C-alpha positions, -999 to +999 in steps of 0.1 A: -150+457-084-179+444-105-197+414-090-187+390-118-150+399-114-152+393-077-168+359-083-140+350-108-113+361-083-129+340-056-129+309-079-093+315-088-083+318-051-102+286-043-084+266-070-050+280-059-057+271-023-067+236-034-032+232-049-016+235-014-029+201-002+003+182-013-015+154-030-001+136-061-022+158-083-008+189-067+028+184-077+044+212-098+078+198-106+077+207-142+114+200-149+112+165-134+084+154-157+088+142-193+075+164-221+049+143-239+049+165-270+087+162-273+085+125-269+059+122-297+083+143-319+111+119-309+089+089-320+084+104-354+121+111-358+129+076-347+106+063-374+127+083-399+158+066-385+142+032-388+128+038-422+153+064-437+139+062-472+103+068-463+100+096-438+121+127-441+122+165-437+109+185-467+142+202-470+162+170-474+180+165-507+192+131-521+228+143-523+231+151-486+209+123-471+237+109-451+246+143-436+209+149-427+206+115-411+237+122-390+222+154-378+188+137-371+205+110-350+224+135-330+192+156-325+172+126-313+200+115-290+203+150-274+165+154-269+160+118-257+188+123-232+171+154-219+138+135-214+155+105-198+174+129-174+140+143-163+126+109-153+158+098-136+161+130-116+146+123-081+152+135-045+179+108-043+195+114-077+208+148-086+203+163-119+239+159-129+239+122-118+207+117-138+222+133-169+253+111-168+232+080-164+208+092-192+237+097-216+249+062-211+214+048-215+208+067-247+242+056-261+232+020-255+198+026-269+212+039-302+238+010-302+208-013-304+190+005-333+206-018-360+192-048-341+158-031-338+158-024-375+167-060-383+137-072-364+114-046-378+124-059-413+110-093-403+078-077-391+075-059-424+080-092-443+055-110-421+029-083-429+035-086-466+035-124-466+004-125-444-019-100-461-028-107-498-043-072-499-009-056-494+004-042-527+040-035-515+063-026-486+058+011-490+020+007-485+027-013-453+051+013-439+030+043-446-005+030-438-006-002-417-014+006-380-001-027-369+033-021-382+034+014-366+024+000-332+049-028-335+077-005-345+070+019-316+069-011-293+102-024-305+119+009-297+101+014-264+110-022-253+147-014-256+142+016-232+121-006-209+149-032-208+173-004-200+152+004-169+140+038-181+109+049-161+077+062-177+090+070-212+085+036-227+049+035-216+043+070-229+056+059-263+034+028-266+004+046-252+009+072-280+008+043-305-023+030-287-040+064-290-032+065-327-039+029-337-062+014-310-034-012-304-022-015-268+012-032-265+029-029-231+066-021-236+075-049-212+060-077-234+085-100-251+077-105-288+097-125-313+105-119-349+080-120-378+051-106-358+021-096-377-010-077-365-038-077-391-063-048-388-054-044-351-081-022-335-087-032-299-057-055-294-043-057-259-009-073-251+000-072-214+033-065-197+044-101-190+032-116-223+057-137-241+051-142-279+073-164-300+082-161-337+058-160-367+027-152-347-003-135-363-031-119-344-063-101-355-083-072-342-098-074-307-075-100-294-066-097-256-035-113-242-043-103-206-043-112-169-070-132-152-077-106-124-065-071-114-078-074-078-043-081-065-032-046-077+003-036-069+009-069-051+011-086-085+039-063-097+067-083-112+048-116-113+038-134-145+002-124-152-001-128-190+000-158-213+028-173-234+021-177-272+046-201-288+059-200-324+036-201-355+003-194-337-026-176-353-052-159-331-084-147-348-106-117-339-118-110-304-102-141-288-091-136-251-062-156-237-057-149-201-034-158-172+004-161-165+003-200-165-016-202-198+005-214-227-007-217-263+014-244-280+032-239-313+014-243-346-020-238-329-050-218-342-073-199-319-107-192-334-127-160-331-142-151-297-126-180-279-121-174-242-091-193-229-077-195-194-060-229-196-030-241-217-036-253-253-014-282-266+007-277-297-009-282-331-044-276-317-074-257-333-096-240-307-130-227-318-164-217-304-193-238-315-228-236-301-214-213-274-190-241-263-152-242-266-139-270-287-103-282-291-091-305-319-056-316-328-048-305-363-043-337-384-022-317-409+004-312-382+012-349-377+049-354-373+057-317-372+081-302-345+052-292-324+037-327-323+068-345-313+061-365-281+024-363-285+004-396-286 
């Protein structure tokens, strides 16, 4: 055997031997792992279900749209059930048990699609109302990365709430890779949510965001420290943003006990680790953080009870 072929064979044998160490990276359980490409395809098909008049197959005709959508829904339900079955199938849960559970989960997921669509409509309206550069709803649906990321989050959040492992995170991380907007599927986000521009936004798992909130590029709603690692699982690590708050570019709001009160405005590049009262403007000036009660909010709902 030629010397080069021998060397190649030795390299191959060494890699195959390395697989026998039984580490996490050595697992070969192909049929217990979700198929990322299929999940991305499911995301695109779910977008067609959410926005039926905007995304469709090239072969669709106007006279059989309802029939095509019926087939699309059944197709997504079948393929999503297959992927959920994979992540539920463990040493303690048989494939058949996982399939039965996955079928019920996917039925419940699709039952909630009308509610998801209703909330996405509010996000669409918030984007149109909040951006004077927007020329119409179609432009927003086709081209705005914030709306794409929010829509994927809304769908993934339903699966997260239904206790589906792994898949919700794959969905939002796909949106992250496409848009640069990182929204954990566990975050709780109210209606009329608008992301302007969006690149570099991070919204952590235990973040709670109220209604009519607007955030700009580079905003981080994160945790104060990751040194606790897995010991922090299940604990509040990320901030609460109340209703009608605007957060400008590159602001960081950190910590599970941090609350930004309603009607507040957070200026660009602010670094906040303590709660902000309602109706407050926070800004950086001469490298110092300044907080002022907004006089135009006097008497509003957020100011009730304030001196």
